[in-house]
KOLBAMI-671635 format. One line per field, with one value per residue (C-alpha): residue in one letter; x, y, z. Coordinates in steps of 0.1 Angstrom, whole numbers, plus 5000, padded with zeros to 4 digits. Layout:
aa = a  ...;
px = X  ...;
py = Y  ...;
pz = Z  ...;
END
This chain:
aa = m  p  n  k  g  k  g  v  s  r  r  s  v  l  a  g  g  a  a  f  s  g  y  a  l  a  g  c  a  a  t  g  a  a  n  r  g  v  t  t  m  a  a  t  d  s  i  d  l  s  t  a  g  a  l  e  i  g  n  a  v  r  a  g  q  i  s  a  l  e  a  t  d  a  a  i  a  r  i  e  a  l  d  g  r  v  n  a  v  v  v  r  d  f  d  r  a  r  d  a  a  k  a  i  d  a  a  r  s  a  g  d  a  r  p  f  l  g  v  p  m  t  v  k  e  s  n  d  v  a  g  l  a  s  t  w  g  f  e  m  f  k  d  m  k  v  a  h  d  g  a  v  v  e  r  l  k  a  q  g  a  i  i  l  g  k  t  n  v  p  v  a  l  a  d  w  q  a  e  n  p  v  y  g  r  t  v  n  p  f  d  a  g  r  s  p  g  g  s  s  g  g  a  a  a  a  l  a  t  g  m  v  p  l  e  i  g  s  d  i  g  g  s  i  r  i  p  a  h  f  c  g  v  f  g  h  k  p  t  y  g  i  v  p  s  r  g  h  g  f  p  g  t  d  g  v  d  a  p  l  a  v  v  g  p  m  a  r  n  v  a  d  l  a  a  c  l  d  v  i  a  g  p  e  a  g  s  g  y  q  l  a  l  p  a  p  r  q  g  s  l  g  g  y  r  v  r  v  i  r  a  m  p  d  v  p  v  d  r  d  t  g  a  a  l  d  a  i  s  a  a  l  k  a  a  g  a  s  v  t  e  g  t  e  g  m  p  d  l  a  g  m  m  p  a  y  i  r  m  l  n  t  v  t  s  r  g  r  p  d  a  a  p  i  t  a  h  d  w  m  a  l  q  d  y  q  l  s  v  t  r  a  w  a  r  f  f  a  e  t  d  i  l  i  s  p  s  f  s  t  p  a  f  p  h  k  e  e  p  d  w  s  k  r  t  l  e  v  d  g  a  a  l  p  y  g  g  q  l  a  w  a  a  i  a  t  f  a  g  l  p  s  t  v  a  p  v  a  r  s  a  g  g  l  p  i  g  v  q  l  i  g  a  p  y  g  d  r  t  t  l  h  f  a  s  l  l  e  a  a  g  l  t  v;
px = 3782  3760  3772  3739  3733  3767  3766  3797  3795  3807  3807  3780  3789  3782  3813  3816  3784  3779  3778  3750  3757  3722  3717  3739  3715  3723  3712  3692  3694  3668  3641  3620  3645  3648  3610  3620  3648  3672  3706  3711  3742  3752  3738  3756  3763  3751  3736  3740  3707  3722  3732  3709  3683  3646  3643  3670  3652  3619  3634  3649  3617  3598  3624  3620  3658  3647  3614  3597  3597  3637  3640  3617  3635  3668  3658  3642  3676  3695  3670  3673  3711  3719  3691  3699  3727  3708  3670  3657  3629  3609  3576  3580  3553  3573  3545  3522  3551  3559  3523  3524  3555  3540  3510  3530  3551  3521  3506  3542  3543  3570  3547  3541  3552  3550  3581  3586  3575  3584  3606  3606  3607  3598  3579  3582  3562  3539  3525  3492  3496  3462  3466  3495  3496  3508  3520  3540  3562  3534  3529  3493  3486  3508  3478  3456  3458  3446  3419  3432  3466  3474  3474  3511  3511  3482  3500  3532  3514  3495  3530  3543  3561  3561  3558  3580  3572  3578  3609  3615  3606  3609  3579  3554  3578  3594  3631  3664  3667  3648  3639  3606  3591  3574  3604  3636  3663  3678  3715  3736  3749  3783  3786  3763  3769  3754  3719  3707  3685  3648  3622  3627  3658  3649  3641  3676  3693  3677  3687  3722  3728  3712  3683  3660  3662  3635  3617  3589  3596  3578  3591  3580  3613  3638  3625  3636  3664  3684  3683  3695  3722  3733  3731  3746  3714  3693  3660  3634  3612  3585  3568  3540  3508  3517  3518  3486  3489  3458  3470  3498  3479  3483  3471  3432  3427  3417  3413  3428  3465  3488  3502  3540  3542  3550  3555  3583  3607  3642  3666  3701  3702  3683  3666  3646  3638  3624  3605  3590  3578  3563  3544  3533  3527  3493  3460  3435  3408  3378  3398  3392  3428  3461  3497  3521  3554  3578  3606  3642  3655  3687  3704  3739  3757  3773  3739  3728  3727  3737  3736  3753  3745  3769  3754  3721  3718  3735  3736  3771  3784  3814  3847  3838  3805  3821  3847  3819  3803  3837  3845  3810  3809  3846  3834  3804  3826  3849  3820  3810  3781  3774  3780  3774  3772  3754  3717  3712  3679  3664  3636  3647  3658  3660  3628  3609  3621  3595  3567  3578  3583  3550  3531  3551  3544  3506  3505  3525  3506  3473  3453  3478  3463  3489  3483  3481  3458  3460  3430  3418  3429  3462  3466  3454  3481  3507  3494  3495  3532  3539  3526  3547  3577  3567  3563  3597  3614  3598  3613  3647  3644  3636  3673  3686  3680  3693  3701  3726  3726  3737  3712  3723  3753  3773  3774  3756  3757  3762  3726  3709  3695  3680  3644  3640  3650  3656  3683  3700  3730  3748  3785  3799  3837  3836  3810  3778  3749  3711  3698  3667  3685  3691  3654  3668  3681  3648  3628  3644  3625  3596  3581  3575  3568  3597  3611  3645  3667  3694  3723  3753  3784  3812  3825  3838  3873  3858  3842  3805  3783  3778  3749  3736  3702  3693  3665  3644  3616  3580  3570  3608  3609  3621  3649  3664  3661  3677  3705  3711  3713  3739  3760  3757  3765  3796  3809  3803  3782  3795;
py = 8291  8273  8237  8222  8212  8195  8215  8236  8274  8292  8328  8345  8342  8380  8400  8413  8396  8387  8350  8340  8310  8308  8282  8252  8221  8185  8155  8170  8145  8145  8119  8102  8103  8065  8064  8088  8069  8097  8094  8118  8130  8117  8131  8161  8171  8207  8227  8264  8278  8298  8266  8240  8221  8224  8189  8196  8226  8206  8179  8205  8222  8189  8178  8211  8220  8251  8269  8278  8315  8313  8297  8324  8353  8339  8337  8374  8386  8370  8386  8419  8417  8403  8411  8449  8438  8411  8422  8386  8387  8416  8408  8405  8392  8389  8398  8371  8346  8351  8349  8314  8303  8311  8291  8261  8265  8266  8233  8215  8178  8155  8132  8159  8142  8173  8174  8212  8220  8256  8258  8294  8297  8320  8313  8330  8360  8345  8319  8331  8337  8350  8388  8393  8406  8383  8409  8389  8420  8442  8475  8474  8445  8457  8465  8435  8413  8377  8361  8326  8306  8286  8250  8244  8272  8255  8220  8235  8254  8223  8205  8230  8256  8293  8316  8347  8364  8363  8363  8384  8377  8394  8409  8380  8355  8359  8363  8346  8376  8390  8425  8444  8480  8468  8453  8462  8440  8408  8403  8372  8365  8353  8385  8414  8424  8390  8376  8352  8337  8337  8337  8320  8344  8357  8322  8309  8340  8336  8300  8307  8333  8313  8335  8305  8267  8260  8279  8271  8282  8275  8265  8268  8278  8268  8290  8267  8251  8281  8300  8269  8266  8303  8304  8270  8254  8224  8227  8203  8207  8181  8159  8180  8177  8161  8192  8213  8250  8265  8296  8302  8318  8352  8378  8380  8346  8311  8285  8257  8248  8261  8237  8231  8251  8234  8245  8228  8230  8244  8239  8236  8198  8168  8155  8187  8188  8153  8160  8191  8174  8146  8175  8195  8167  8147  8155  8178  8165  8149  8143  8105  8093  8090  8097  8068  8078  8049  8041  8049  8028  8018  8016  8031  8054  8022  8008  8038  8038  8075  8094  8127  8154  8184  8205  8211  8221  8257  8259  8249  8253  8273  8257  8259  8242  8216  8209  8204  8178  8159  8159  8145  8119  8107  8106  8084  8060  8058  8048  8020  8036  8030  8063  8069  8103  8117  8118  8084  8072  8105  8123  8150  8178  8203  8193  8197  8231  8250  8230  8239  8277  8279  8260  8282  8316  8305  8298  8329  8355  8344  8375  8401  8425  8418  8380  8360  8329  8297  8276  8248  8222  8237  8234  8198  8192  8205  8182  8152  8161  8166  8132  8116  8133  8121  8083  8087  8098  8068  8045  8062  8058  8022  8017  8048  8059  8094  8120  8146  8180  8214  8237  8266  8273  8294  8304  8335  8362  8400  8418  8425  8460  8454  8446  8429  8393  8392  8420  8403  8380  8356  8355  8319  8317  8349  8342  8362  8338  8344  8349  8330  8299  8289  8278  8246  8233  8239  8224  8189  8183  8208  8200  8163  8171  8150  8156  8175  8180  8206  8198  8221  8202  8225  8261  8282  8296  8328  8310  8310  8279  8255  8230  8202  8188  8152  8144  8112  8093  8105  8102  8093  8122  8097  8086  8120  8129  8098  8102  8137  8125  8101  8127  8147  8119  8110  8146  8155  8184  8217;
pz = 5897  5923  5933  5927  5963  5973  6006  5998  5999  5968  5960  5937  5900  5900  5900  5937  5948  5983  5992  6015  6036  6050  6078  6086  6086  6094  6072  6044  6017  5989  5990  5965  5937  5936  5924  5895  5884  5893  5908  5937  5954  5987  6019  6034  6070  6063  6035  6022  6015  5985  5969  5985  5963  5966  5979  6005  6017  6019  6038  6064  6068  6073  6100  6118  6114  6097  6095  6062  6072  6078  6042  6029  6044  6034  5997  5999  6014  5984  5959  5976  5978  5943  5919  5914  5892  5873  5873  5872  5900  5884  5902  5940  5962  5995  6020  6008  6007  6042  6051  6033  6051  6085  6076  6067  6100  6121  6105  6100  6110  6107  6086  6060  6027  6004  5986  5985  6018  6026  5995  5982  5944  5916  5884  5849  5845  5820  5846  5862  5901  5916  5925  5901  5865  5836  5811  5788  5786  5772  5788  5783  5804  5835  5857  5846  5875  5874  5895  5896  5898  5867  5871  5876  5902  5919  5919  5933  5961  5970  5974  5999  5976  5986  5956  5960  5928  5891  5866  5837  5799  5765  5749  5737  5751  5715  5719  5733  5755  5784  5780  5779  5786  5818  5837  5817  5809  5826  5821  5822  5856  5842  5818  5822  5786  5773  5773  5799  5771  5766  5770  5804  5809  5842  5856  5846  5859  5892  5896  5885  5911  5940  5945  5942  5940  5915  5887  5860  5825  5792  5758  5722  5705  5731  5759  5787  5771  5757  5790  5809  5784  5787  5825  5834  5849  5842  5824  5811  5782  5787  5762  5747  5765  5797  5817  5818  5802  5820  5834  5806  5780  5764  5788  5789  5771  5783  5759  5740  5748  5723  5700  5703  5736  5770  5806  5824  5853  5857  5887  5899  5901  5883  5915  5919  5880  5881  5913  5900  5870  5891  5907  5876  5851  5847  5835  5853  5874  5856  5823  5823  5820  5839  5830  5833  5820  5811  5834  5824  5796  5812  5845  5840  5815  5802  5792  5771  5734  5724  5691  5689  5663  5659  5632  5614  5577  5575  5614  5625  5661  5674  5687  5722  5717  5695  5721  5747  5725  5718  5757  5765  5736  5749  5785  5776  5755  5783  5808  5783  5763  5728  5710  5675  5654  5626  5612  5597  5606  5616  5600  5574  5596  5570  5555  5588  5594  5569  5586  5620  5613  5596  5627  5652  5634  5633  5669  5681  5659  5668  5678  5663  5639  5613  5616  5584  5594  5575  5564  5586  5559  5557  5593  5592  5567  5589  5618  5594  5586  5623  5630  5603  5619  5653  5639  5623  5656  5675  5649  5656  5692  5689  5686  5702  5739  5739  5712  5724  5704  5710  5727  5707  5684  5709  5746  5756  5730  5736  5739  5705  5701  5667  5670  5635  5637  5600  5604  5634  5631  5655  5654  5650  5650  5631  5607  5608  5605  5604  5642  5634  5622  5659  5658  5643  5675  5694  5664  5669  5701  5698  5664  5674  5709  5723  5758  5761  5792  5792  5813  5819  5807  5800  5801  5770  5768  5782  5812  5798  5804  5776  5779  5757  5749  5759  5737  5741  5725  5729  5766  5775  5800  5828  5804  5796  5832  5845  5818  5830  5866  5856  5840  5871  5894  5873  5876  5840  5847  5859;
END
C-alpha cells in the first residue's frame, strides 16, 4: 500500500499494477501541521507523486519544483493505468482539470500560501461539482448536471485543489459496498473479490492505489470510516455540523442539512487529513458565528487517557481485529499511556441503537414513495434522547481523551450479491451474523455527533488492512487527529 508520503517508491497494491515514480523533487516537507497539533514525518530529499501527500505536492508546486500541470498529468496517468482494474474514478473531468492546472501555473507565486496549490484530487460522487451529475448511483439522475459546486468543493478549489473527477458509491449511498447501475462495481485494491467499503468506497480505493492523495467522503453509517478501514487509509468523520453540507444532498434537493450526516476528508497521511479539515470546516459566510475547535488535549502518546472497547452487544470482532486491538493497546501502554478497557461510564450502547436506527431510517428514507414518516413530536423525542446521550458522552470524555473501537467486525468482506440487507450475513470467525448489526460500530460516534478518525494499524493474516476508530469528545476533532498523527509518527500505523 502507499507509504503515506515517506518518499520511498512502492509497487502498486494491485496485482501486476505498474508503479509510477512521478517526478523526483527536493525538500517538500508538509507545512502548517504544527498549528493543527499534528506530528509530521521528517522532510525528505525527494518524493514520489504516486505516494506523496497533498501538502507535499502543494509545497512542490509553490516552490516551482514541479508545475500544477505536471502533478495533474501524473495523477491522470495513474488513473488511466490503474483504474481499469479497480473502477474507482468513475467520473473523469480531465480537460477542465488541466485547464485549472494551467491557470494555477500562470498565476503561481512563491508567496501563495494556499495549502493545496496545484494538488490533483477527486471527490465522492455525491458531492456537487458544477457541470457534472451527482447521481448517488441512481440511473434516473445520470444526465442531471448540477449548476454549482458544493460548499466543500468551493473551499477546496479556493485553496488551490484541482478536481480530477468523482469516485464511486452505492445506490443512495446505502451500503458498505460501492456498486450501482450507472458506474458498476468498485473492487478492493487488496483483493478484487472483496468490497472496498461504502459508501465512500471509490474514494478509499483511489487513495489506496495512489491515484490521488486526497479525497472527500461522507458518513452517516460508517461511510468514511469503513472504506478507510477496508482499504488501509486514513479517514475523519467530523463532529456533526462543523462542515457545511450544502451541495451534498439527494439529487435535485437543496435544503436543510441531513441530521446525523457529515462530509469529511480521507487521505494517506494525517497531516493531509487535518489540513483538509481546516479548509472545509467552519460556517458559511453570513452565519454570525465562528468555529474554534479546542486544541489537542495532550502532547504525547504517554499523556493520553485511552479507553478500548472490543465488542458491542451481539456484535463481536474476528480474531484478526481482536489481535489488532491487543497490539495497539500494548503499544500504547508501552508508550506510557493510561489504557483501560470496557464500557464503564459510557451511555447504554445497546439502548441507544433503536433510537439511532429509527433516526437513520427516517433521514435516509425521506422522499421515497415507501417512506414511513414519523410525527414531529416523535422526532423531537428522538432529539431529546440524542441530546441526553451526547451529554453522557461529554461526561465520559471528561475523564478519557480517546475511545478506541473497531471500525467493523472484520476486514473487507467478499462482495454481497443479495440486495436485501435483512437476508445478508457477515462471517465472523465462521459464525454468520446479521449484516446490519455492523451499524453498531458506526453508531458510537454518529448518534451523538462525535468526531472519529480511522487509522490503519494492522494487516489480517490474509494481508487485508485493519483500521481502528479513534473517537473523541464533542468538537474534539483536533484531539483525535493529533492522536492519529502520534500513532503514525511512532510507526504504529501501516
